[in-house]
C-alpha positions in Angstrom: 19.5 -6.7 -104.4 21.6 -5.4 -101.5 20.4 -1.9 -102.0 16.8 -3.1 -102.1 17.3 -5.1 -98.8 18.8 -2.0 -97.2 15.9 0.1 -98.3 13.4 -2.4 -96.9 15.3 -2.4 -93.6 15.2 1.4 -93.4 11.4 1.3 -94.1 11.0 -1.1 -91.2 13.0 1.2 -89.0 10.7 4.0 -89.7 7.9 2.0 -88.2 9.8 0.9 -85.1 7.9 1.6 -81.8 10.7 0.4 -79.5 14.3 -0.4 -80.3 15.4 -3.9 -79.7 19.1 -3.1 -79.2 19.3 -1.9 -75.6 22.9 -3.0 -74.7 22.9 -2.8 -70.9 26.6 -2.3 -69.9 27.8 -3.5 -73.3 27.1 -0.1 -74.9 30.6 -0.1 -76.6 29.1 -2.5 -79.1 27.6 0.6 -80.7 31.0 2.3 -81.3 31.4 3.0 -85.0 27.8 2.1 -85.8 25.4 4.3 -87.7 22.1 4.9 -85.8 18.8 6.7 -85.8 17.0 8.2 -82.9 13.5 6.9 -82.5 10.7 8.2 -80.2 7.2 7.3 -79.3 6.0 10.8 -79.2 6.6 14.2 -80.6 9.8 15.1 -78.7 13.2 13.9 -77.8 14.1 14.5 -74.1 17.6 13.1 -74.0 19.6 14.8 -76.8 21.9 17.6 -75.8 24.3 20.1 -77.3 27.0 19.3 -74.6 27.7 16.2 -72.4 25.8 17.5 -69.4 22.2 17.1 -68.3 22.4 20.8 -67.4 23.2 21.8 -70.9 20.5 22.8 -73.4 18.7 20.3 -75.4 19.4 20.2 -79.1 17.0 22.6 -80.9 15.4 23.3 -77.5 11.8 24.3 -77.3 10.2 24.4 -73.9 12.8 22.1 -72.5 13.0 19.4 -75.1 13.9 18.8 -78.8 11.1 18.7 -81.4 11.0 15.4 -83.2 11.3 17.0 -86.7 14.7 18.5 -85.7 16.4 15.1 -85.7 14.1 12.4 -87.2 15.4 10.6 -90.3 18.9 11.8 -89.6 21.6 9.1 -89.5 24.4 9.6 -86.9 27.7 7.8 -86.3 28.5 6.8 -82.8 32.0 8.2 -82.4 32.6 7.9 -78.6 31.3 8.1 -75.1 31.6 10.8 -72.4 30.7 11.4 -68.8 30.6 7.8 -67.7 29.1 7.2 -64.2 27.8 4.1 -62.4 24.3 4.7 -63.8 24.9 6.0 -67.3 26.8 8.1 -69.8 26.5 10.1 -73.0 26.7 8.6 -76.5 28.6 11.0 -78.7 26.7 11.1 -82.1 28.0 12.8 -85.2 26.1 14.0 -88.3 27.4 16.3 -91.1 24.4 18.6 -90.7 24.1 18.8 -87.0 27.7 18.2 -85.9 28.1 16.5 -82.6 25.1 15.8 -80.3 25.0 13.9 -77.0 22.5 11.2 -76.2 21.9 10.6 -72.5 22.0 6.9 -71.9 20.8 5.0 -68.8 22.5 1.7 -68.1 19.5 0.3 -66.2 16.3 1.6 -67.9 15.8 -0.2 -71.2 12.4 1.3 -71.8 14.1 4.7 -72.2 16.5 3.5 -75.0 15.9 5.5 -78.2 18.7 4.4 -80.6 18.3 1.9 -83.4 21.1 0.9 -85.8 20.7 1.6 -89.5 22.2 -1.8 -90.3 21.4 -4.9 -88.3 24.1 -6.3 -86.0 24.4 -9.0 -83.4 26.1 -8.7 -80.0 29.4 -10.6 -79.7 30.5 -13.4 -77.4 32.0 -10.8 -75.0 28.5 -10.3 -73.5 28.8 -13.8 -72.0 31.2 -12.2 -69.4 28.1 -11.1 -67.4 26.9 -14.6 -67.0 27.5 -16.0 -63.5 28.3 -19.8 -63.7 29.0 -22.3 -61.0 28.6 -26.0 -60.2 26.1 -26.9 -57.5 28.2 -28.7 -54.8 25.3 -30.9 -53.8 24.1 -32.1 -57.2 27.1 -31.4 -59.4 24.9 -29.7 -61.9 25.8 -26.5 -63.8 24.0 -23.4 -62.7 23.9 -20.1 -64.7 22.3 -16.7 -64.1 22.4 -13.4 -66.0 22.0 -9.8 -65.0 18.6 -8.7 -63.8 18.9 -5.4 -65.7 16.8 -6.6 -68.6 13.1 -7.2 -68.9 13.6 -10.8 -70.0 15.7 -12.9 -67.6 17.0 -16.4 -68.2 18.6 -18.9 -65.8 19.8 -22.5 -65.9 19.8 -25.3 -63.3 21.4 -28.4 -64.8 19.4 -29.2 -67.9 16.4 -27.1 -66.9 16.2 -23.6 -68.5 13.9 -21.0 -67.0 12.7 -17.5 -67.9 11.5 -14.9 -65.4 9.2 -12.1 -66.5 8.0 -9.1 -64.5 5.7 -6.1 -65.0 4.1 -3.5 -62.8 0.6 -2.0 -62.5 -1.4 0.1 -60.1 -4.3 -2.4 -60.6 -4.4 -5.3 -58.1 -5.5 -8.8 -59.2 -4.7 -12.0 -57.5 -5.0 -15.7 -58.2 -4.3 -15.4 -62.0 -2.4 -17.6 -64.4 -0.9 -17.4 -67.8 2.0 -15.8 -69.7 2.6 -15.2 -73.4 5.9 -14.1 -75.1 5.8 -12.7 -78.6 8.9 -13.3 -80.7 10.3 -11.2 -83.5 9.7 -13.9 -86.2 5.9 -14.0 -85.3 6.0 -17.1 -83.2 4.7 -17.3 -79.6 5.6 -19.0 -76.3 2.6 -19.6 -74.1 2.1 -21.1 -70.7 -1.5 -21.0 -69.6 -0.8 -22.8 -66.2 1.9 -20.6 -64.8 0.8 -18.9 -61.6 1.4 -15.2 -61.4 2.9 -13.9 -58.2 2.1 -10.4 -57.0 3.7 -8.1 -54.4 3.5 -4.5 -53.4 6.4 -2.3 -54.6 7.1 1.4 -54.7 4.8 4.3 -55.4 1.6 2.3 -55.0 2.5 -0.2 -57.8 2.1 -4.0 -57.7 4.7 -6.1 -59.3 3.6 -9.2 -61.2 6.1 -12.0 -62.0 6.2 -15.5 -63.3 8.8 -18.3 -63.5 8.5 -20.4 -66.6 10.3 -23.7 -67.2 11.0 -23.7 -70.9 10.2 -26.8 -73.0 12.5 -28.1 -75.6 10.2 -26.5 -78.2 10.4 -23.2 -76.4 14.2 -23.4 -76.4 14.4 -24.0 -80.1 12.2 -21.0 -80.7 14.4 -18.7 -78.6 17.5 -20.0 -80.4 16.0 -18.7 -83.7 14.4 -15.4 -82.6 14.1 -13.0 -79.7 11.4 -11.7 -77.4 9.7 -8.4 -78.4 6.8 -8.3 -75.9 5.1 -10.4 -73.2 1.9 -10.5 -71.3 1.2 -11.6 -67.8 -2.6 -12.2 -67.5 -3.7 -8.8 -69.0 -0.6 -6.8 -68.2 1.7 -6.2 -71.2 5.4 -5.3 -71.3 7.6 -4.3 -74.2 11.1 -5.5 -74.5 13.9 -3.2 -75.7 16.7 -5.6 -75.1 15.6 -8.5 -77.3 18.8 -8.8 -79.3 21.2 -8.9 -76.4 18.9 -11.2 -74.4 19.0 -13.7 -77.2 22.8 -13.7 -77.1 22.7 -14.0 -73.3 20.3 -16.9 -73.7 22.9 -18.6 -76.0 25.5 -18.0 -73.3 23.1 -19.7 -70.7 22.8 -22.8 -73.0 26.5 -23.2 -73.7 28.6 -25.6 -71.6 
């Protein structure tokens, strides 16, 4: 039965469009884990022969690595090198390829291309990034998390909120409605939430909503994690669903 479940999990991995394990600054959770490299297209852009962005890509062809050179291979994460304030290299090992170096960005979850061969949950140590204090006027507990993930949760006393953002070059105003898709197939919808819009860089408009979660919403998020969301007609994928679920639990705890 265990082998059958493992096989089914691997088959699911082969159909993954985006990984749900983006770890933010908690990348050391991957140490000693077996992973695959997934991609949305035909090439890998971030796998190198040496830990330097100036080194050649693995199996380089026209400045990138063809997908077939690495797909379906299982790697062990054996270390990290070249750490900076914005990223580092995952050191990956495979008996056939030897060591390769995956260029990891701390702040761009959409670029994360690793997925574990076996499922795992982030540990309580991720709660260290939660900022918690007591409101001196009301005496209520307030908590916030890092804004480096696509899904953001906060707490003000007993009220729990989520903030969702996306960008588009299309401008629309006066719209309402947000929907979150969860991994277990359930949804969280708020048809009355007003969508704010502002101009950001490179001619884009940023759309954002603040949703006060209902007790039913909170129960759903305790059981599963967000994979995608939609603001009006604008969709955003979530690559950090697993760690955001853990951070949500940290937000709820006293």
